[in-house]
C-alpha positions in Angstrom: 0.5 -37.9 -69.3 -1.4 -40.3 -71.3 -1.8 -43.1 -68.5 -2.7 -39.8 -66.1 -5.1 -39.1 -67.8 -6.4 -43.0 -68.3 -6.5 -42.9 -64.4 -8.6 -40.2 -63.8 -11.1 -41.3 -66.7 -11.4 -45.2 -65.0 -10.8 -44.4 -61.6 -13.9 -44.3 -59.3 -12.1 -42.5 -56.7 -11.4 -39.0 -58.8 -13.3 -36.6 -58.3 -12.7 -34.0 -61.2 -11.1 -34.2 -64.7 -8.6 -31.6 -65.8 -6.0 -31.0 -68.8 -3.0 -29.7 -68.7 -2.2 -28.7 -71.6 -5.1 -28.0 -74.6 -4.2 -28.8 -78.3 -4.9 -25.8 -80.8 -7.9 -24.9 -82.6 -5.9 -25.8 -85.6 -6.0 -29.5 -84.1 -8.9 -29.3 -82.7 -10.4 -28.6 -86.0 -8.9 -31.6 -87.9 -9.9 -33.9 -85.0 -13.5 -32.9 -84.1 -16.3 -33.9 -86.3 -17.9 -30.5 -86.1 -17.1 -27.4 -85.0 -20.0 -24.4 -84.8 -21.0 -21.8 -82.2 -24.2 -22.2 -80.4 -26.5 -21.0 -77.9 -27.3 -23.6 -75.3 -31.1 -23.3 -75.0 -31.7 -26.5 -72.5 -30.3 -28.7 -70.2 -31.9 -32.2 -68.8 -30.7 -34.6 -66.7 -33.4 -37.5 -67.2 -30.7 -39.8 -68.6 -28.5 -42.6 -66.7 -25.7 -44.2 -67.6 -24.2 -47.8 -67.3 -23.3 -47.4 -63.9 -26.3 -45.0 -62.4 -24.1 -41.9 -63.6 -26.5 -38.5 -64.8 -26.1 -37.9 -68.1 -26.5 -34.3 -68.9 -28.4 -34.0 -71.9 -27.8 -29.9 -73.9 -30.4 -29.0 -76.4 -28.3 -26.1 -78.5 -28.8 -23.7 -81.5 -26.6 -23.6 -83.9 -25.7 -19.9 -84.8 -22.5 -20.4 -86.9 -20.9 -23.6 -88.1 -16.9 -24.2 -88.9 -17.0 -27.8 -89.7 -19.7 -29.8 -90.5 -23.4 -29.9 -92.6 -25.6 -27.2 -91.8 -28.9 -27.5 -93.3 -31.8 -24.9 -93.5 -34.2 -25.6 -90.2 -31.9 -28.4 -88.8 -30.1 -25.9 -86.9 -30.1 -27.9 -83.3 -28.1 -30.5 -81.4 -28.0 -32.7 -79.0 -24.6 -32.6 -76.5 -25.1 -35.4 -73.9 -21.9 -35.5 -70.9 -21.7 -37.3 -68.2 -21.3 -35.0 -64.5 -18.6 -33.0 -63.4 -16.4 -36.3 -62.3 -16.0 -37.3 -65.9 -13.9 -35.5 -68.4 -17.2 -34.3 -70.3 -17.9 -30.7 -71.0 -20.1 -28.8 -68.7 -22.5 -25.8 -70.4 -24.9 -23.4 -68.9 -27.6 -22.8 -70.4 -28.7 -19.5 -71.5 -24.5 -19.0 -72.6 -23.1 -19.6 -76.1 -20.0 -21.5 -76.8 -17.5 -22.5 -79.4 -17.8 -25.9 -79.6 -15.8 -28.8 -80.8 -17.9 -31.8 -81.0 -17.0 -35.6 -81.4 -20.1 -37.6 -83.0 -21.4 -40.6 -80.9 -23.9 -42.2 -82.0 -26.7 -40.1 -83.0 -26.0 -37.0 -80.5 -22.6 -35.5 -79.7 -20.2 -34.7 -77.0 -17.5 -32.4 -75.8 -14.8 -32.6 -74.2 -13.1 -30.6 -71.4 -9.4 -31.4 -73.1 -10.7 -29.9 -76.4 -10.7 -25.9 -77.3 -14.3 -25.6 -76.2 -15.3 -22.3 -74.7 -17.7 -19.7 -73.8 -17.2 -17.9 -77.1 -16.4 -14.1 -76.0 -13.3 -15.9 -74.9 -12.2 -17.1 -78.2 -9.6 -15.0 -80.2 -11.3 -13.1 -82.9 -8.3 -14.3 -85.0 -8.7 -18.1 -84.3 -12.6 -17.6 -85.5 -11.0 -15.8 -88.5 -8.8 -19.0 -89.1 -11.5 -22.1 -88.5 -13.9 -19.8 -90.8 -11.1 -20.4 -93.6 -10.7 -24.3 -92.3 -14.2 -24.0 -92.9 -14.6 -22.2 -96.6 -11.6 -24.7 -98.0 -14.0 -27.9 -96.5 -16.8 -27.1 -98.9 -14.8 -25.7 -102.1 -14.7 -28.7 -104.7 -10.5 -28.9 -104.6 -11.3 -29.8 -100.5 -9.3 -32.9 -100.0 -11.6 -36.0 -99.1 -11.8 -35.6 -94.9 -11.5 -39.5 -93.3 -13.7 -39.5 -89.9 -12.0 -41.4 -87.2 -14.0 -44.1 -85.6 -13.0 -44.1 -81.9 -14.9 -43.9 -78.7 -15.1 -40.8 -75.9 -12.4 -42.3 -74.0 -9.9 -42.5 -76.9 -10.8 -39.4 -77.9 -10.4 -37.6 -74.6 -6.6 -39.4 -74.1 -6.1 -38.3 -77.9 -6.6 -34.5 -77.0 -5.1 -34.5 -73.8 -1.9 -36.3 -75.2 -1.9 -34.2 -78.1 -2.3 -30.8 -75.7 0.8 -32.1 -74.2 2.9 -32.7 -76.9 2.5 -29.1 -78.2 3.1 -27.8 -75.3 6.3 -29.9 -75.2 7.4 -28.8 -78.5 6.7 -25.1 -77.4 9.0 -24.7 -74.7 11.8 -26.8 -76.5 11.3 -24.1 -79.0 11.8 -21.3 -76.8 14.6 -23.1 -74.9 16.5 -23.7 -78.1 16.0 -19.9 -78.5 17.4 -19.1 -75.4 20.7 -21.4 -75.9 21.1 -19.7 -78.9 20.5 -16.1 -77.9 23.1 -17.1 -75.1 26.3 -18.2 -77.6 25.4 -15.5 -80.2 26.1 -13.5 -76.6 29.0 -14.9 -75.2 30.8 -14.3 -79.5 30.3 -11.2 -79.2 31.7 -10.6 -75.8 34.5 -13.1 -76.4 35.0 -10.8 -80.1 35.1 -7.9 -78.0 37.2 -9.1 -75.2 39.5 -10.6 -78.4 39.5 -7.1 -79.9 40.3 -5.5 -76.9 43.2 -7.5 -76.4 44.8 -7.2 -79.4 44.7 -3.0 -78.9 
């Protein structure tokens, strides 16, 4: 899976990027530099990358912060992302999103392999969990958070790998539960037949 994503990131022939599994909200919160809900107020495409690809610049207004400092009158952020051929998230102006952002110099970027999505699609209990994480991170007893310094590509690969591992763990738990259930069923049937034979 890791090498598949690397192929998606570096191959010039690839038309789109997709992630088979997304990491949990908790994992995303741990690995993101900033987490917030925001309204996308403007999109510009006046910037070009090293190879001539268009760089989308999104201006967003933060409505609620779940990780990171939010100072008075400083609730706007710029999110950068390449065209649809990349693994960067594409936002729509006028829509409100829950955003898991990674710092990149003076701006932020966001991956399609994160839990970033329209705010209306985020389960309420997940938002409550993120609020609890934020409150704990702001307390005096909160542990020191050490930021990971990694490139956009490394971050994309990390998220895809974590999502794949979590999905694999979920499947393993389901399989183990089924095996235990089958074993219990066999024991019950065997005991019943043994008792019936004795009678």
